[in-house]
N, C-alpha and C positions, 0 to 999 in steps of 0.2 A: 673085648669083642664089641664091634660097633653095631648100632641098631639096624644098619643096612646090609649086614653080612649075608643074609639069605636072598637079597634082592639084586645087589650090584656087586660084581667082581671087578678087580682092577683091570682096565683095558690093556695096560702094559703089565704083564705078569712078571713074576720072578723077584720081586722086591724082598731083600733079606731082612729078617728081624734081628733083634739083639739076642745074644752077643754076635757081633759081626766084625770082620776085618776088612771088608770093602762095602761100598755103599754108605760111607761115613758122611755125616753132616757135622761140620764144625761151625759153631756160632761165634760171632764177635760181639762182645759186651763192652760198650763204650761208657758205661756209667749207670747201669740199672740198679734200682733199689732192691734190697733183699726180698721185699714182698712181691715185687714185680717178677723177680727170678722164680720165686715159689709158684706164682700163678702160671708162668710160661711152662715150667717143668711139669706142673700138674696136668696141663692140657696137651703138651707136645713133647714131653720127656722121652717117650719111646722112640722118637725120631732124631734125637740129639745124641751125639757120641762124644764130641769134644767141645769145651766151652773156653774160649780165649778171653781173658781180661785184656782188652785191647791196649796196645802200645804199653805205656807205663802206668795205666790207671790203678793197678793193684797197689801201687805205692802211695796212693792218696786216701785209701780207705782206712778207717780205724781197724784195730785188730778184731773187734767184735763184729763189725760189718763184714769184713773179709771172711771171717770164719763162718758167719751166718750164711753167706752165699755159698761158700765151699761145702758146708754141711748139706745144704739142700741138693746140690749137684751130686756130690759123692754118694749120698744115700739113694739116689735115683739112677746110679750106674752111668753117670756122665763124668768125664774126666776134665777137671778144670786145670788151667795152666796160665802163667803170666806171659804176656806178649813178648816177642823176641826183642823189641826195642829196649825193654828193661835189661835183658842180658847184655845188649850192646853197650848201654850206659855203664853197667857194672864192669865190662871188659875195658872200656875207655878209662874208667877210674881205678883200674887195677884191683877190682873187687869181684871178679868172676867166681873165684873159689868160694868167697864168702856168700855170694848170692846163692850158689848151689846148696850150701849149708843151711842158709835161712829158708830157702824153698822147702827143703826137707823138714825143717823144724815146724814150718807153717802147715805142713800136711800135703804139699803138692807132690804128686807122683809123676808129673810130666813137665818137661821143660822144652822151650823152643830156642834154638840157636840160629841166629840170622846175622846178616851183614848188610841190611837194607840201607843203613845210614853210616855206620861206623865201619871203615874198611878193615877187612880181616883176610890175611892171605891163607892159602889152602892148608899149610901145615898147622897153623893156629886153629883154624876151623875144625880140622880133623882131630886135633888134640882134645878140644872141648866136647866134641861128639863122643869120643871114646871115654873121656872122664865122666861125663854125665851118665853114660851107660854103665860104667864101672860102679857108680854110686846107686844104681838100681832105678834110674829114671826111665820112663818112656821118653824117647827123644824125637822131637819134630824139628826139622830144619826148614829154612825158607831160602829159596833162590830168587834173585831179582832185587833190583834197587828201587827205593822209594823216590825215584826221579822219573821225569817224563820219558816215555818211549822205551824201546828195546835198548838196554844198556850192554847187552852181550849178544853174540851171535847165537843162533839156534843150537849150533854144535857145542858152544860153551855152556849153555843152559843144560843140555843133555849130559855133558861131562860132569858138571857139578852135582847134578841130581844123582848120577850113578855113583860118584865118589862118596857122597853123603851116605847113601844106602850101604855101600860097601864098608864104610867105617862103623856102621851099626845103627844109623838112624832108623827108626821104625817107619816113619813116613816123611816124605819130602814135599814141601808146599811150594807152589808157584805163586809168586807175589802178584796181588791184584788190588791191594789196599782195601780200605773200607768203601771206596767209591766205585771201583771198577772202571775208572776213567784215566786216560792219559798216563798209563803205567804198564810196563811189561808188554803183554800181547793185546792190550786194549787201547783203542784210539781215544781221543778226547771226548767223543760222543758215546763211548762205551761199546762201540762195535768192535768186532774181533778181527785180528790179523789171521784170517783163516788159513792162508797158504803156509805161513810160518808155524802156526800152531799144529797144522797137519804134519809138517816135517818133524816137529818135536815129538809128536805122538809116535811116529814111525821109529824114532831113535830111542825111546824110553825102554830101559831094560825090564822094569817091573811096574807096569801101568797101575796095578792095584795098590801100589804103595806111594802113589802120587796124589796129593790133594790140590785141587784146582780152586784157587780163590775166585769166586764168582758171585759177587753181591747182587748183580742185576738179573732180573728174570730172563732177559734175552740171552745172557751168558749161560745161565743154568740150563735153559732149553737147548742151547747148542751142544753142551757137554752130554746131556741125556741122549740127544739124537746121535751123537758121534760115538759115545762110549757106553751107553746103556743105562738102565735104571739104577744100577749099583755103582755108578761113578762116585768118587769121593769129591765132595764139594765143601769149600770153606768160606769164611767171612760172610756167613749168612746172618742178616739182621735177626735178632731173637724173635721179633714179632712176625717174621716171615717164614718160620720153619714149617708150619702147617701148609702154607701155600707151596713151598718147595716139595713137600711130600706128595701133595696132590699132583704136582708137575711130574714127579718121578713115576707115579702110578698111572698116568693117563687120565686122571680125574680133573683135568683142566684142558680147555680147548687147544692150547698150544701144543700139547703132546698127544691128545686124543686124535688129532689129525694124522698122527704117524701110523695109526692102525686102520684108517678109513681110506677107501678108494676116493678118487677125485670127485665123485658125485656126492660124497658125504654120507652115503647110505650103505653101499656095498661093504661087506665085512671081509677083512683079511683073516687068514687062519688063526691069528692071535685072538680074534674076537669071536671065534666059534662058540656058540651056545649063549652068547650075550645078546639080549634083545633090547631094542630101544623103542 
């Protein structure tokens, strides 16, 4: 319970608490120390659902460091998993089966399957989604290449997302990298291809099972505005989780404006009973 609970309510209501299946926040960790992870989880753990060890970084930690981080996360109800690039490398080296075995041995319960760099045709992709599910993993897939611009048509994006989910993926991720620039539906300055992403939203079979990688505040604001406070967002820098939660709830100017009239004073029905 927060110290302000009896004074200020969320201007944007309806934020779901844990356990939740939508409104997910996925953090990207590109090399944080165990103590830093512990501090972040202590202050913001209630708002984090998935924790990605970015790209292949989990292969660089000692066993003690990796397990220390995973223990902090797992005991706080946060699901850690290795980035999809690690799976791609294992696939390229003909070690995908061994990677799944090792992931289970290390205590991972979630795996990401992607083809952002290493090419993977649909039958192979579907095979590994099903195999990971057969072994009891939560499966996240990622659609989109780690190259500049849109590398597929909107319809191809929608088809791959739908096929991944039909094969058993729990959630499908839209590629945005850790920068949110010059990749997928993001221009080089981080602005959004709104027409294209709007078309994709219309084609999605299960919007609540899509995670939008949105590392930049302007991108997060866009998705909250379009899809609501319980949109699934990913690749959030660990130190910005609380800022994102404030954005979701209207506790930040960018989204507080959504419930105010143009004069900045009149209240919409969502704000009934809230005094400023």
